[in-house]
Structure formats: structure tokens, C-alpha cells
N, C-alpha and C positions, 0 to 999 in steps of 0.2 A: 439524394446525391451521394455517390460512393466516396469513401474516404480514400484519399490518395496517400499512400504510405511511402513510395519511392525511396527517398534518402533519409527518412525519419530515423532509421537505425543508426546511420552515420551521425546524424545530429545529436541523438541521445547519447551515443558512445563518447562524444566529445563534450557533453554537458559537464558543468562543474559540480553537479550534484551526485551524491552517492548515498545510499541508505543501507541499513542492515534490516533484515527480516527476522523477527523473533517469534518463537512459538511457545505457548504455555505448556508447562510440564507439571503434572500433578505430583505432589511431594507430601511428606509428613513432617510436621515440626517436632520439637523435642517432647511435646505432650501427646503425640499421636494424632493430632488434628490434621486433616487434609488442608493443604495450602497450594498455592500456585506460584511457581517460579518461572522466569522467562529464560529460554535457551536460544542460542543462535541457530537459525535455519539457513541463512545466507548472509554473507558480509560484503560490504563494499560494492554493492550492485549499482552500476551506472544508471542514472535516471534523470528526469526533469520533474521538479516539484513546483507546483504553483497553486494559488488559491483556486478553489472550485468556481466555475462559472455559475451565475445566478440560476440558469436553467437546470443545471445539475443539482444545485442545492434544493430547488423547488421540486424536482422529480423525487428526490429522496424524502423531502419533508412530507410529501403526499403519502408516504409509507411510514411516517413517524420516525424517520431516521435523520440524523444530522450528518452533513458532509461539509467539511471546511477546506479540504485540499484534494487535488487530483494529481496523481503521480504517473508519469509515462515511462515505459520501458521498451527497449528494442528487442528484448528476449523475454521469455516467460520468467518472471521473478520467483516462481515456485511458491507463491503465497497462497494461503487458503483462508477462508473465513475463520475468525478467531485469532489469527495472527495479528501482530502489530508491527509497525514500521518505526524504526529509530532513525531520525533525521537530525544529526548533530546531538543536541541535548533534548530534542523534542520527540514526542511519541504520538503516533497516529494509529487509531483503531481502523482496521479495514472494514468498510461497510459494503463494498461491492467490487467485483473484478470483472474485466472483460477482455477478450481477444478481439480487438477492433477489426471489423470486416472479415473476421476469420482468416486473416492473412498470416498470422503468427509473426508479424513484423512490428506490431504496435500493441503492447499490453498496457492496460490502464487499471489503476487501483483508485477507487474513490474512498477517501478516509476522513475520519473525524479526529481532530487534534485533541488529545486527552493528557491528563497528568499521569506521571509514571506510577504504576501500582505494583 
């Protein structure tokens, strides 16, 4: 069955949720050791965040990955694997991304909630 995207962009743009996309940047500490710091890739991106459906969690579990949340966007959030999503004071590691039905009207990130690092 095809995914009907119609007014999804409008619904997401009116959603009360927004997130920041953060990207890891390699850095050196005062001792010359490599460390990772997080920098902003995009801020205040409108979206809809919800707990992942059991079918999504099971699909990822079959690949030994954990997914706790699914985040929907009306436009490409510009996220890549290795980025993380900041949702208020919570952080989510991106486990997968897709352009639903290749319409560029509904982008989805499947994420695992993690502690800040």
C-alpha cells in the first residue's frame, strides 16, 4: 500500500515539536588526545517525535540495533548516520533515515534515546 503524504508537510510544520541536529567534531583536549565534541548542524527543525512502533523496534532488533523513537519531518533534516538529535534536554542517536516513498515530502529518522556524551 502506498504512503499517502498529501498534507503531512503542513501537519508537521504546525507540530509543537522541534529538534536540533548535532554532528560530532573531532577535537584535541589539552593533553593532545583526540576527543569528540558536538556542534550544531541545524537548529529548531519542525518535526513530530513519537515512540517507535513495535514493528519498527522489531525490524531494528533483528539487526542488533535499538530504536526507541521515530521522528517525522516535512523536509530533509540534513541528518546523516553518526549525527544525534537533541529534543529538549533529551538526546537520540540516529539508527536509520529514510525518504518515505521517495516523495521528499516525508522524511523519517529512527533513533535510540541515549545519555548525553
